[in-house]
VOGU-464611 format. One record per residue (C-alpha): residue number from 1; residue in one letter; x, y, z. Coordinates in steps of 0.25 Angstrom, whole numbers, padded with zeros to 4 digits, always signed. Each point is the difference from the previous one (the first is absolute). Example, Ala and Ser with C-alpha at 12.3 -4.5 7.8 and 13.67 -1.06 7.14 Angstrom:
<nr: 1&rest: a&X: +0049&Y: -0018&Z: +0031>
<nr: 2&rest: s&X: +0006&Y: +0014&Z: -0002>
% end
This chain:
<nr: 1&rest: m&X: +0078&Y: -0087&Z: -0088>
<nr: 2&rest: e&X: -0006&Y: +0014&Z: +0001>
<nr: 3&rest: n&X: +0008&Y: +0011&Z: +0008>
<nr: 4&rest: t&X: -0011&Y: +0006&Z: +0010>
<nr: 5&rest: n&X: +0009&Y: +0009&Z: +0007>
<nr: 6&rest: l&X: +0006&Y: +0006&Z: -0012>
<nr: 7&rest: h&X: -0015&Y: +0002&Z: -0004>
<nr: 8&rest: e&X: -0003&Y: +0007&Z: +0012>
<nr: 9&rest: t&X: +0013&Y: +0008&Z: +0001>
<nr: 10&rest: s&X: -0002&Y: +0005&Z: -0014>
<nr: 11&rest: s&X: -0015&Y: +0003&Z: +0003>
<nr: 12&rest: a&X: +0003&Y: +0008&Z: +0012>
<nr: 13&rest: l&X: +0010&Y: +0008&Z: -0007>
<nr: 14&rest: f&X: -0009&Y: +0004&Z: -0011>
<nr: 15&rest: l&X: -0011&Y: +0003&Z: +0009>
<nr: 16&rest: q&X: +0006&Y: +0010&Z: +0009>
<nr: 17&rest: p&X: -0002&Y: +0012&Z: -0010>
<nr: 18&rest: m&X: -0013&Y: -0004&Z: -0005>
<nr: 19&rest: a&X: -0005&Y: -0001&Z: +0015>
<nr: 20&rest: m&X: +0003&Y: +0014&Z: +0001>
<nr: 21&rest: r&X: -0007&Y: +0004&Z: -0012>
<nr: 22&rest: i&X: -0012&Y: -0008&Z: +0005>
<nr: 23&rest: v&X: -0001&Y: +0006&Z: +0015>
<nr: 24&rest: k&X: +0001&Y: +0014&Z: -0007>
<nr: 25&rest: c&X: -0012&Y: -0005&Z: -0009>
<nr: 26&rest: e&X: -0008&Y: -0004&Z: +0013>
<nr: 27&rest: n&X: +0003&Y: +0012&Z: +0007>
<nr: 28&rest: t&X: -0006&Y: +0008&Z: -0012>
<nr: 29&rest: f&X: -0013&Y: -0008&Z: +0001>
<nr: 30&rest: r&X: -0002&Y: -0002&Z: +0015>
<nr: 31&rest: n&X: -0007&Y: +0014&Z: +0002>
<nr: 32&rest: a&X: -0007&Y: +0001&Z: -0014>
<nr: 33&rest: d&X: -0006&Y: -0013&Z: -0001>
<nr: 34&rest: l&X: -0009&Y: +0000&Z: +0013>
<nr: 35&rest: k&X: -0015&Y: +0001&Z: +0001>
<nr: 36&rest: n&X: -0008&Y: +0003&Z: +0012>
<nr: 37&rest: v&X: -0007&Y: -0012&Z: +0007>
<nr: 38&rest: g&X: -0008&Y: +0002&Z: +0012>
<nr: 39&rest: g&X: +0007&Y: +0013&Z: +0003>
<nr: 40&rest: e&X: +0014&Y: -0005&Z: -0001>
<nr: 41&rest: d&X: +0010&Y: +0000&Z: -0012>
<nr: 42&rest: v&X: +0002&Y: -0015&Z: -0006>
<nr: 43&rest: m&X: +0008&Y: -0004&Z: -0012>
<nr: 44&rest: t&X: -0007&Y: -0003&Z: -0012>
<nr: 45&rest: y&X: +0000&Y: -0014&Z: -0006>
<nr: 46&rest: d&X: +0008&Y: +0004&Z: -0012>
<nr: 47&rest: t&X: +0011&Y: +0007&Z: +0010>
<nr: 48&rest: r&X: +0000&Y: -0012&Z: +0009>
<nr: 49&rest: k&X: +0002&Y: -0010&Z: -0012>
<nr: 50&rest: a&X: +0011&Y: +0008&Z: -0005>
<nr: 51&rest: h&X: +0007&Y: +0000&Z: +0014>
<nr: 52&rest: v&X: -0001&Y: -0015&Z: +0000>
<nr: 53&rest: i&X: +0005&Y: -0002&Z: -0015>
<nr: 54&rest: s&X: +0012&Y: +0010&Z: +0004>
<nr: 55&rest: r&X: +0003&Y: -0010&Z: +0012>
<nr: 56&rest: l&X: -0001&Y: -0013&Z: -0009>
<nr: 57&rest: y&X: +0011&Y: +0006&Z: -0007>
<nr: 58&rest: l&X: +0008&Y: +0003&Z: +0012>
<nr: 59&rest: a&X: -0002&Y: -0014&Z: +0004>
<nr: 60&rest: q&X: +0006&Y: -0007&Z: -0013>
<nr: 61&rest: e&X: +0009&Y: -0009&Z: +0008>
<nr: 62&rest: k&X: -0011&Y: -0005&Z: +0008>
<nr: 63&rest: l&X: -0008&Y: -0002&Z: -0012>
<nr: 64&rest: h&X: +0011&Y: -0008&Z: -0007>
<nr: 65&rest: k&X: +0002&Y: -0010&Z: +0013>
<nr: 66&rest: i&X: -0016&Y: -0003&Z: -0003>
<nr: 67&rest: r&X: +0000&Y: -0002&Z: -0014>
<nr: 68&rest: h&X: +0000&Y: -0015&Z: +0000>
<nr: 69&rest: l&X: -0014&Y: +0001&Z: +0008>
<nr: 70&rest: t&X: -0012&Y: -0005&Z: -0009>
<nr: 71&rest: h&X: -0011&Y: +0010&Z: +0000>
<nr: 72&rest: r&X: -0008&Y: -0010&Z: +0009>
<nr: 73&rest: q&X: +0013&Y: +0001&Z: +0011>
<nr: 74&rest: l&X: -0003&Y: +0015&Z: -0001>
<nr: 75&rest: c&X: -0015&Y: -0001&Z: +0006>
<nr: 76&rest: p&X: -0003&Y: +0004&Z: +0013>
<nr: 77&rest: p&X: -0004&Y: -0010&Z: +0011>
<nr: 78&rest: v&X: -0016&Y: -0002&Z: +0002>
<nr: 79&rest: y&X: -0004&Y: +0001&Z: +0014>
<nr: 80&rest: v&X: -0014&Y: -0008&Z: +0003>
<nr: 81&rest: r&X: -0008&Y: -0001&Z: +0012>
<nr: 82&rest: t&X: +0000&Y: -0016&Z: +0002>
<nr: 83&rest: s&X: -0008&Y: -0009&Z: +0010>
<nr: 84&rest: v&X: +0009&Y: -0007&Z: +0008>
<nr: 85&rest: d&X: -0005&Y: -0008&Z: +0012>
<nr: 86&rest: k&X: -0013&Y: +0008&Z: +0001>
<nr: 87&rest: r&X: +0008&Y: +0013&Z: +0000>
<nr: 88&rest: w&X: +0003&Y: +0010&Z: -0010>
<nr: 89&rest: t&X: +0015&Y: +0002&Z: -0003>
<nr: 90&rest: w&X: +0008&Y: +0006&Z: -0012>
<nr: 91&rest: k&X: +0007&Y: -0009&Z: -0011>
<nr: 92&rest: k&X: +0010&Y: +0005&Z: -0010>
<nr: 93&rest: w&X: -0001&Y: -0006&Z: -0015>
<nr: 94&rest: i&X: +0013&Y: +0001&Z: -0009>
<nr: 95&rest: c&X: -0001&Y: -0001&Z: -0015>
<nr: 96&rest: h&X: +0007&Y: -0011&Z: -0006>
<nr: 97&rest: r&X: +0012&Y: +0002&Z: -0008>
<nr: 98&rest: d&X: -0004&Y: -0006&Z: -0012>
<nr: 99&rest: r&X: -0014&Y: -0002&Z: +0000>
<nr: 100&rest: s&X: -0012&Y: +0010&Z: +0003>
<nr: 101&rest: v&X: -0003&Y: -0008&Z: +0013>
<nr: 102&rest: f&X: +0000&Y: +0006&Z: +0014>
<nr: 103&rest: e&X: +0005&Y: -0009&Z: +0011>
<nr: 104&rest: v&X: -0002&Y: +0002&Z: +0015>
<nr: 105&rest: t&X: +0012&Y: +0001&Z: +0009>
<nr: 106&rest: d&X: +0001&Y: -0007&Z: +0013>
<nr: 107&rest: g&X: -0006&Y: +0005&Z: +0013>
<nr: 108&rest: e&X: -0007&Y: +0012&Z: +0003>
<nr: 109&rest: t&X: +0004&Y: +0015&Z: -0002>
<nr: 110&rest: d&X: -0006&Y: +0014&Z: +0003>
<nr: 111&rest: i&X: -0001&Y: +0013&Z: -0008>
<nr: 112&rest: d&X: +0006&Y: +0009&Z: +0013>
<nr: 113&rest: w&X: +0009&Y: +0005&Z: -0011>
<nr: 114&rest: i&X: -0011&Y: +0010&Z: -0004>
<nr: 115&rest: t&X: +0003&Y: +0011&Z: +0008>
<nr: 116&rest: n&X: -0014&Y: +0007&Z: -0002>
<nr: 117&rest: v&X: -0008&Y: -0006&Z: +0011>
<nr: 118&rest: p&X: -0014&Y: +0005&Z: -0005>
<nr: 119&rest: l&X: +0003&Y: -0006&Z: -0014>
<nr: 120&rest: r&X: +0006&Y: -0013&Z: +0005>
<nr: 121&rest: n&X: -0012&Y: -0002&Z: +0009>
<nr: 122&rest: y&X: -0009&Y: +0003&Z: -0013>
<nr: 123&rest: i&X: +0007&Y: -0011&Z: -0008>
<nr: 124&rest: t&X: -0001&Y: -0009&Z: +0012>
<nr: 125&rest: k&X: -0014&Y: +0001&Z: +0001>
<nr: 126&rest: y&X: -0005&Y: +0001&Z: -0014>
<nr: 127&rest: s&X: +0010&Y: -0008&Z: -0009>
<nr: 128&rest: v&X: -0004&Y: -0014&Z: -0006>
<nr: 129&rest: q&X: -0001&Y: -0011&Z: +0011>
<nr: 130&rest: n&X: +0005&Y: -0014&Z: -0006>
<nr: 131&rest: d&X: -0006&Y: -0013&Z: +0007>
<nr: 132&rest: h&X: +0009&Y: -0009&Z: -0009>
<nr: 133&rest: r&X: +0015&Y: +0001&Z: +0004>
<nr: 134&rest: a&X: +0005&Y: -0007&Z: -0011>
<nr: 135&rest: i&X: -0008&Y: +0007&Z: -0011>
<nr: 136&rest: f&X: +0003&Y: +0013&Z: -0004>
<nr: 137&rest: p&X: -0012&Y: +0009&Z: -0001>
<nr: 138&rest: n&X: +0003&Y: +0006&Z: -0015>
<nr: 139&rest: r&X: -0015&Y: +0005&Z: -0001>
<nr: 140&rest: g&X: -0004&Y: +0009&Z: -0012>
<nr: 141&rest: n&X: -0008&Y: +0013&Z: +0000>
<nr: 142&rest: h&X: +0008&Y: +0004&Z: +0013>
<nr: 143&rest: l&X: +0007&Y: +0013&Z: +0005>
<nr: 144&rest: y&X: +0014&Y: -0001&Z: +0006>
<nr: 145&rest: w&X: +0009&Y: +0008&Z: +0007>
<nr: 146&rest: a&X: +0015&Y: +0002&Z: -0003>
<nr: 147&rest: v&X: +0008&Y: +0005&Z: +0013>
<nr: 148&rest: l&X: +0014&Y: +0004&Z: +0003>
<nr: 149&rest: e&X: +0007&Y: +0007&Z: +0010>
<nr: 150&rest: e&X: +0007&Y: +0012&Z: -0006>
<nr: 151&rest: d&X: +0016&Y: -0003&Z: +0002>
<nr: 152&rest: d&X: +0004&Y: +0014&Z: -0003>
<nr: 153&rest: y&X: -0010&Y: +0007&Z: +0008>
<nr: 154&rest: e&X: +0011&Y: +0008&Z: +0007>
<nr: 155&rest: e&X: +0007&Y: +0004&Z: -0012>
<nr: 156&rest: n&X: -0013&Y: +0006&Z: -0005>
<nr: 157&rest: q&X: -0004&Y: +0007&Z: +0012>
<nr: 158&rest: s&X: +0013&Y: +0007&Z: +0000>
<nr: 159&rest: r&X: +0000&Y: +0003&Z: -0014>
<nr: 160&rest: h&X: -0014&Y: +0006&Z: +0000>
<nr: 161&rest: a&X: +0002&Y: +0007&Z: +0013>
<nr: 162&rest: a&X: -0008&Y: +0012&Z: -0004>
<nr: 163&rest: h&X: -0012&Y: -0009&Z: -0002>
<nr: 164&rest: a&X: +0001&Y: -0009&Z: +0012>
<nr: 165&rest: e&X: -0006&Y: -0013&Z: +0001>
<nr: 166&rest: n&X: -0004&Y: -0001&Z: -0014>
<nr: 167&rest: l&X: +0004&Y: -0015&Z: -0001>
<nr: 168&rest: g&X: -0006&Y: -0010&Z: +0009>
<nr: 169&rest: i&X: +0008&Y: -0012&Z: +0004>
<nr: 170&rest: t&X: -0011&Y: -0010&Z: -0004>
<nr: 171&rest: q&X: -0004&Y: +0001&Z: -0014>
<nr: 172&rest: v&X: -0012&Y: -0007&Z: -0007>
<nr: 173&rest: y&X: -0004&Y: -0004&Z: -0014>
<nr: 174&rest: i&X: -0014&Y: -0005&Z: -0002>
<nr: 175&rest: g&X: -0004&Y: -0007&Z: -0013>
<nr: 176&rest: k&X: -0010&Y: -0010&Z: -0006>
<nr: 177&rest: a&X: +0004&Y: -0015&Z: -0004>
<nr: 178&rest: m&X: -0012&Y: -0004&Z: -0010>
<nr: 179&rest: n&X: +0007&Y: -0015&Z: -0001>
<nr: 180&rest: g&X: +0006&Y: -0001&Z: +0014>
<nr: 181&rest: i&X: +0013&Y: +0007&Z: +0005>
<nr: 182&rest: k&X: +0010&Y: -0010&Z: -0007>
<nr: 183&rest: d&X: -0005&Y: +0004&Z: -0014>
<nr: 184&rest: r&X: +0001&Y: +0015&Z: +0005>
<nr: 185&rest: w&X: +0014&Y: -0001&Z: +0006>
<nr: 186&rest: v&X: +0008&Y: -0012&Z: -0006>
<nr: 187&rest: a&X: -0007&Y: -0003&Z: -0014>
<nr: 188&rest: d&X: +0010&Y: -0001&Z: -0011>
<nr: 189&rest: s&X: -0004&Y: +0013&Z: -0007>
<nr: 190&rest: k&X: -0007&Y: +0013&Z: +0005>
<nr: 191&rest: s&X: +0002&Y: -0003&Z: +0015>
<nr: 192&rest: h&X: +0007&Y: +0008&Z: +0011>
<nr: 193&rest: c&X: +0012&Y: -0009&Z: +0001>
<nr: 194&rest: k&X: +0002&Y: +0000&Z: -0014>
<nr: 195&rest: n&X: +0000&Y: +0015&Z: -0001>
<nr: 196&rest: m&X: +0010&Y: +0000&Z: +0012>
<nr: 197&rest: e&X: +0009&Y: -0010&Z: -0008>
<nr: 198&rest: l&X: +0000&Y: +0008&Z: -0012>
<nr: 199&rest: s&X: +0003&Y: +0013&Z: +0008>
<nr: 200&rest: r&X: +0012&Y: -0007&Z: +0007>
<nr: 201&rest: n&X: +0006&Y: -0005&Z: -0013>
<nr: 202&rest: v&X: -0002&Y: +0014&Z: -0006>
<nr: 203&rest: m&X: +0006&Y: +0007&Z: +0012>
<nr: 204&rest: y&X: +0012&Y: -0009&Z: +0003>
<nr: 205&rest: n&X: +0005&Y: +0001&Z: -0013>
<nr: 206&rest: m&X: -0003&Y: +0015&Z: -0002>
<nr: 207&rest: m&X: +0013&Y: +0009&Z: -0004>
<nr: 208&rest: n&X: -0006&Y: +0014&Z: -0002>
<nr: 209&rest: y&X: -0011&Y: +0003&Z: +0011>
<nr: 210&rest: d&X: -0014&Y: +0001&Z: -0008>
<nr: 211&rest: q&X: -0012&Y: +0000&Z: +0011>
<nr: 212&rest: n&X: -0008&Y: +0000&Z: -0014>
<nr: 213&rest: t&X: +0003&Y: -0014&Z: -0002>
<nr: 214&rest: l&X: -0009&Y: -0005&Z: +0010>
<nr: 215&rest: e&X: -0011&Y: +0011&Z: -0001>
<nr: 216&rest: r&X: -0011&Y: -0011&Z: -0003>
<nr: 217&rest: q&X: +0004&Y: -0007&Z: +0012>
<nr: 218&rest: q&X: -0009&Y: +0001&Z: +0013>
<nr: 219&rest: l&X: +0005&Y: +0006&Z: +0013>
<nr: 220&rest: v&X: -0004&Y: -0012&Z: +0009>
<nr: 221&rest: d&X: +0010&Y: -0010&Z: -0009>
<nr: 222&rest: l&X: +0011&Y: +0010&Z: -0001>
<nr: 223&rest: r&X: -0001&Y: +0001&Z: +0015>
<nr: 224&rest: f&X: -0001&Y: -0015&Z: +0003>
<nr: 225&rest: l&X: +0012&Y: -0002&Z: -0010>
<nr: 226&rest: l&X: +0008&Y: +0010&Z: +0008>
<nr: 227&rest: h&X: -0004&Y: -0007&Z: +0013>
<nr: 228&rest: k&X: +0004&Y: -0013&Z: -0005>
<nr: 229&rest: a&X: +0014&Y: +0006&Z: -0004>
<nr: 230&rest: d&X: +0002&Y: +0006&Z: +0013>
<nr: 231&rest: t&X: -0005&Y: -0013&Z: +0009>
<nr: 232&rest: h&X: +0003&Y: -0012&Z: -0008>
<nr: 233&rest: h&X: +0013&Y: -0003&Z: +0007>
<nr: 234&rest: q&X: -0006&Y: +0002&Z: +0014>
<nr: 235&rest: e&X: -0013&Y: -0007&Z: +0000>
<nr: 236&rest: r&X: +0007&Y: -0012&Z: +0005>
<nr: 237&rest: q&X: +0003&Y: +0006&Z: +0012>
<nr: 238&rest: e&X: -0012&Y: +0010&Z: +0001>
<nr: 239&rest: r&X: -0013&Y: -0001&Z: -0003>
<nr: 240&rest: d&X: -0008&Y: +0005&Z: -0012>
<nr: 241&rest: r&X: -0004&Y: +0015&Z: +0002>
<nr: 242&rest: c&X: -0010&Y: -0002&Z: -0012>
<nr: 243&rest: g&X: -0011&Y: -0009&Z: -0005>
<nr: 244&rest: l&X: -0014&Y: -0002&Z: -0007>
<nr: 245&rest: f&X: -0013&Y: -0002&Z: +0005>
<nr: 246&rest: i&X: -0013&Y: -0006&Z: -0004>
<nr: 247&rest: m&X: -0011&Y: +0010&Z: +0004>
<nr: 248&rest: g&X: -0013&Y: -0007&Z: -0006>
<nr: 249&rest: r&X: -0010&Y: +0004&Z: -0008>
<nr: 250&rest: q&X: -0004&Y: +0013&Z: +0008>
<nr: 251&rest: g&X: -0005&Y: +0011&Z: -0010>
<nr: 252&rest: y&X: +0006&Y: -0008&Z: -0012>
<nr: 253&rest: d&X: -0005&Y: +0006&Z: -0013>
<nr: 254&rest: d&X: -0008&Y: +0010&Z: +0008>
<nr: 255&rest: e&X: +0003&Y: +0014&Z: -0006>
<nr: 256&rest: e&X: -0004&Y: +0007&Z: +0013>
<nr: 257&rest: n&X: +0010&Y: -0008&Z: +0007>
<nr: 258&rest: v&X: +0011&Y: +0003&Z: -0010>
<nr: 259&rest: e&X: -0002&Y: +0014&Z: +0002>
<nr: 260&rest: r&X: +0000&Y: +0000&Z: +0015>
<nr: 261&rest: c&X: +0013&Y: -0008&Z: -0001>
<nr: 262&rest: n&X: +0006&Y: +0009&Z: -0009>
<nr: 263&rest: i&X: -0005&Y: +0014&Z: +0003>
<nr: 264&rest: k&X: -0006&Y: +0000&Z: +0014>
<nr: 265&rest: g&X: +0008&Y: -0010&Z: +0006>
<nr: 266&rest: i&X: -0004&Y: -0014&Z: +0007>
<nr: 267&rest: r&X: -0005&Y: +0002&Z: +0014>
<nr: 268&rest: l&X: +0007&Y: -0009&Z: +0009>
<nr: 269&rest: q&X: -0008&Y: +0000&Z: +0012>
<nr: 270&rest: l&X: +0003&Y: -0010&Z: +0012>
<nr: 271&rest: r&X: -0008&Y: +0003&Z: +0013>
<nr: 272&rest: r&X: +0000&Y: +0015&Z: +0001>
<nr: 273&rest: n&X: +0012&Y: +0003&Z: -0008>
<nr: 274&rest: v&X: -0001&Y: +0005&Z: -0014>
<nr: 275&rest: w&X: +0011&Y: +0001&Z: -0010>
<nr: 276&rest: h&X: -0001&Y: +0003&Z: -0014>
<nr: 277&rest: l&X: +0008&Y: -0007&Z: -0011>
<nr: 278&rest: t&X: +0001&Y: +0007&Z: -0013>
<nr: 279&rest: p&X: +0009&Y: -0008&Z: -0010>
<nr: 280&rest: t&X: +0003&Y: +0011&Z: -0010>
<nr: 281&rest: n&X: +0004&Y: +0009&Z: +0011>
<nr: 282&rest: m&X: +0016&Y: -0003&Z: -0001>
<nr: 283&rest: k&X: +0002&Y: +0002&Z: +0015>
<nr: 284&rest: f&X: -0007&Y: -0014&Z: +0002>
<nr: 285&rest: g&X: -0002&Y: -0006&Z: -0014>
<nr: 286&rest: m&X: +0005&Y: -0003&Z: -0014>
<nr: 287&rest: n&X: -0012&Y: +0000&Z: -0007>
<nr: 288&rest: r&X: +0000&Y: +0011&Z: -0013>
% end
């Protein structure tokens, strides 16, 4: 039988001097790798990814505890607006352990865990609605939004005190699913969750810290992996604070829309309230 305590103790002892070097490294890039977005300084994509990779390294014990999870079990839940008794409510779908099949959980749920109210309201209004409760809406040629609540928000705020509020609590990644969200997230190759699995296997066994090992991985996959490592053993007692949303065909394959999403921002207007989401702004997004 494997001696988990011995692994955790030795890992902790090994990581202590390395942690000091990582913190020192972060202190050197936190002021240099910023860009001006809308009149305020925000971390660049590469800077934020480097920060997440360093946190994954320091979370080796947590990654070791989820080493048994299949790539499908690393997948965030999918939230779908569903018709129940002539009213719309939220249903949560979880990917099966051994097959790329999403199964609906019992009961109704909500997405109140999203603290960004304009974003939550926009998703509620424009995400795909499902009339068939027992059928997962795995539609091709759709946009999807991956949303999580930043669980090191206060740490980042204090670390970047000179550039206050350069990281928001609610973070969003926007992508395309040409063959449906199942293929994009849990396929056996080149899916988000396979990349998460690869990154986990690299990181929890890493002896000498080298952020270049995960250079080709996307920020969204690394960030969701870190979230899974941090929260996996809490999920039974607490709600998930991350999820996937199918946002329909709006603007799919429309170059003008992609340009607007990634540069000018998505105009989230509900009634008289207007709020702009720019996925490439590291304050709110995880797109490069």
